[in-house]
C-alpha positions as CSV (number, residue, x, y, z in Angstrom):
1,X,130.6,259.4,37.0
2,X,132.9,260.4,39.8
3,X,134.0,264.0,40.1
4,X,137.7,262.9,40.1
5,X,137.4,261.3,36.7
6,X,136.0,264.5,35.4
7,X,138.9,266.6,36.7
8,X,140.6,266.9,33.4
9,X,141.7,270.3,32.4
10,X,140.8,271.6,28.9
11,X,143.4,274.0,27.6
12,X,143.3,275.9,24.4
13,X,146.9,276.8,23.5
14,X,146.9,280.0,21.7
15,X,150.0,280.5,19.7
16,X,151.3,284.1,19.4
17,X,154.4,283.6,17.4
18,X,154.0,282.6,13.8
19,X,155.9,279.4,14.0
20,X,153.5,277.9,16.6
21,X,150.3,276.2,15.9
22,X,147.0,276.3,17.8
23,X,145.9,273.0,19.4
24,X,143.4,272.0,22.0
25,X,144.4,269.3,24.4
26,X,143.1,267.6,27.5
27,X,145.4,266.8,30.3
28,X,145.0,265.2,33.7
29,X,145.3,267.7,36.6
30,X,148.7,266.2,37.8
31,X,150.2,266.8,34.3
32,X,148.9,270.4,34.2
33,X,150.5,270.9,37.7
34,X,153.7,269.4,36.5
35,X,153.8,271.7,33.4
36,X,153.0,274.8,35.6
37,X,155.8,273.8,38.0
38,X,158.5,274.1,35.3
39,X,160.5,277.3,34.4
40,X,159.1,279.5,31.8
41,X,156.8,282.5,31.3
42,X,153.6,280.9,29.9
43,X,152.1,277.5,30.0
44,X,152.8,277.0,26.3
45,X,156.5,278.1,26.9
46,X,156.8,275.6,29.7
47,X,155.3,272.7,27.7
48,X,157.5,273.5,24.7
49,X,160.6,273.5,27.0
50,X,159.6,270.0,28.3
51,X,159.0,268.6,24.8
52,X,162.3,270.1,23.4
53,X,164.3,268.8,26.4
54,X,162.8,265.3,25.8
55,X,163.5,265.5,22.1
56,X,167.1,266.7,22.7
57,X,167.5,263.9,25.3
58,X,166.7,261.4,22.5
59,X,169.3,262.9,20.3
60,X,171.8,262.9,23.1
61,X,171.2,259.3,24.0
62,X,171.6,258.3,20.3
63,X,174.9,260.1,20.1
64,X,176.1,258.5,23.4
65,X,175.0,255.1,22.2
66,X,177.0,255.5,19.0
67,X,180.0,256.7,21.0
68,X,179.9,253.7,23.4
69,X,179.3,251.2,20.5
70,X,182.4,252.6,18.8
71,X,184.4,252.3,22.0
72,X,183.1,248.7,22.4
73,X,184.2,247.9,18.9
74,X,187.7,249.4,19.5
75,X,187.9,247.4,22.9
76,X,186.9,244.2,21.2
77,X,189.7,244.8,18.7
78,X,192.2,245.4,21.4
79,X,191.1,242.2,23.2
80,X,191.4,240.3,20.0
81,X,194.9,241.6,19.5
82,X,195.8,240.8,23.1
83,X,194.3,237.3,22.8
84,X,196.6,236.7,19.8
85,X,199.6,238.0,21.6
86,X,198.8,235.8,24.6
87,X,198.5,232.8,22.3
88,X,201.8,233.5,20.7
89,X,203.5,233.8,24.1
90,X,201.9,230.6,25.3
91,X,203.1,228.8,22.2
92,X,206.6,230.1,22.7
93,X,206.5,229.0,26.4
94,X,205.4,225.6,25.3
95,X,208.3,225.3,22.8
96,X,210.7,226.5,25.5
97,X,209.3,224.0,28.0
98,X,209.8,221.1,25.5
99,X,213.3,222.2,24.8
100,X,214.1,222.2,28.5
101,X,212.7,218.8,28.9
102,X,214.9,217.6,26.0
103,X,217.9,219.2,27.7
104,X,217.0,217.6,31.0
105,X,216.8,214.1,29.3
106,X,220.3,214.4,27.9
107,X,222.9,212.4,29.9
108,X,225.4,214.7,31.6
109,X,228.9,213.4,31.5
């Protein structure tokens, strides 16, 4: 086996606060470097921040999606109303056009 394939870091995350659990994980070196490059005091704190940001991002995206779906529904309703108004105006113009043609066909004396 090549040395690069063995370059996985074995971390044992020791949880100090009562609400955290203890887990052992294996990460590639580049992910360990990414976690270490984040803001935070400990590696566990940095990883928790990344995961919390990811989770809250999902919630934010779901809220934004619901907002835009509601906006699209309202816009579709407006378009439907405007389409109906355009149809009404087009019918009125058609009736007016026919009336003008009838007037033009009358003999003027």
